[in-house]
N, C-alpha and C positions, 0 to 999 in steps of 0.2 A: 073102231070108235072114232068119230070125227073130232076135228079141232074144237068145235063148238061144245061137244060133250065134255071134252077135257077141261075147257074153261068153266063150264057149270059145275063140275065136280070140285075144281079148285076153289071156286067162289064159295061153295057150300062148306068146304073144309075150313076156309078162312073165317067164315061166319061163326062156325062152332068153336073155333079157338078164340075168337074175339071176346074179351071179358064183357059180361053183362053190365054195362055202365050204370044204368038206373038202379039195379039191384045193389051194386057195390056202393053207390052213393047213399042208398037207403040204409044199408047195414052200418056204414060208417056214422051216419047221423045218429042211429039208434045207439051205437056204442059210445059215441061222445056224450049223448044224453044221459046214459046210465052212469058214466064216469063223472059227469058234472053233478048228478044227484048225489053220488057216493061222496064226492068231495064237499058238497054243501052240507050233507048230513054230518060228516066228521068235523067240519068247521063249527057247526051249531053245537055239536056234542061237547067239543073242547072249550067253547067259549060261553056256555050256559052256566051260570053259577047256581050253587045250591040254594036251599031255603034261606032267606034273609031273616035273621032273628035278632032280638035285642037282649044282650046278656046283662046280668045284674051289674050296676055301677060300683057296687061294693062286694067284696069276696063274701059268698054265702056262709053264714055262721054254721049251717048245718052240714057243710062239706067236711068229708073225712080226709081230704087232701091237705097236707101241711103246707103252709105259706111261709116263705122266707121272710124274716124280720130284718134282714140287713141289706137285701138287694131286690130288685124286681123279680117276680115269679112269672114264668111263661108256661102256659098249659096248652098242649096240643092234643085234640081229641081225634082218635084215629080208628079206622076199621082194619083189623089185621089182614083181611084178604081183599082189600080194595087195591087193584093195581096202580091206579093214579095216585095213591098216597105215597108211593115211592119217591115222587118228586117232592112232596112235602118233607119227608124225612131228610132228603138230600139238602133242602133249603135250611131245615133246622140245623143241620151239621154246619152249614156256613155261618148261621147266626151265632152258634156257640163259639166258633173259631174267631169270628170278628169281634165278638163281645168280650173275649179274653177273661172269662170267669166272673164277669160282672152281672150275670143273670142266672137265676136258678130255674131250671126247666124240668117239666113233668110231661110225659106222654102217656095218655090214658087210652088203652086199647079195649074196644067193646068186646064182651064175651056174653053170648046167650046162657041163661041159666041151665037149659037142657042140653048144652053141647058137651062134647067128650072132654076128657082131661087134656090140658094144654092145647086146646082148640086154637087159642089165640097166640100161641108161640110159633109164629110164622117167621119168614126172613125179614119181614118188616119189624117185628118185635126185636129180633136179634140186632138189626141195623140201628134201631133207635138206642138199644141198650149199650151198644158199642161207642156212642158219642159221648166224650168226656163232658161231665157236668149235668148229664140228663138221667133222670130217674124214670123207670117205666113201671106203670101200674095197670092192673086189670080192672076194667070198669064193668062189673056184672050187670047186665040188662040196662046199660047206660044210666045207672042211678046218679052218677056224678054228672054226666052230660046233661041230664035233665035239670039239675040244680043251676048249671051254667047256661042253660038254653042252647046247647050245642046239638045240631042235628045233622051236620055234614061232616064227613071224614076230612081231616085237614084243618078244621076250624081251630084257630089259635087266639088265645087271650093273654094279654099282658097286664099284670097288676103290680102296683108299687108296694113297698114294705107295709104301708098302712092299710092295704087292701082296696085301694081305689083303682078302678079300671082305667088303663091308659090306652089300650088298643084291642080291637076285635076284628077277625076276619081271616082271610086265607094268606098263605105265604108263597103262593105260586101265581103266575100270571095267567095260566089257563090250566085246564084239566091234564094232568100227567106230564106237564112240561116244566123243567127247571130253567133257571135263568134270572136275570135282574127282574125284580118286580117290586111294586109299591109296598106290599106287606112286609117283605123282609127288610127293605130300606127303612120303613117307619119304625119297626121294632128296634133295629140296630141304632137309629138315630135317638130313640127315646132312651135306650139303656146307656149309650155313650154320652149324649148331649142333653138329655132331658126335654127335648122338643121334637116335634114332627109336623109336617104340613097335612098329614093324612092319618087320622086316628081309626079309620074304618075302611076295609076292603071287602070285595067279593071273595067268597071261598068257592073253589072248584074241586069237587069230589063226589064220591058216592054217598048215599044215605048211610048214616051210622047204624041205624036199625035194619037197613037193607031189605025193606019189605018187597021190593021189586027186583032184587038182585040174586042171581043163582048161587053166588059164592057163599051166602049165608046158609045154604042147605047142606053144605059139606060138613060132615061130623067126624 
């Protein structure tokens, strides 16, 4: 075999080992595009608030939930199987600790009429029940939620002892994330000082009735 033949074989070998530059660039671009779309979707999911509603300015007379006559009453409506509601329960725990017994709190967990016994007794129920000063109730088919115009898990309402609405909205800054936020700050300011700059915030969570969520199908 001649020297020329050896050179041709060697060049062919190097060409085969040489990475396909255009293909690599194309695959990298596709991967980055997919990652970008995924991050964009996650950001939109976390920062898109639930339905905006207008709750009654006075405590509904038809409500079966007891309102405190000596201090503000905080109501949090929750879905027991909504994962992002864990953040709301953690924020509620902070509110109760910071307010030091000066607010009466209720957490109302949605329960479908046709669900199995103790369907609503999830870890969220147990976590809420363990917070000092918090009473936990079952809200069958959102009967109480409808009276207060609550449609999103994590929706919180603060009423004064006379039954006047002081605050409505969420107590997390985004879906499923704990941390300093306007909702918690507003409630604490109202309870401790009687004033706040923001009486309404967006609420981030799943639908209370969960028409489009798989977790409601578990029995």
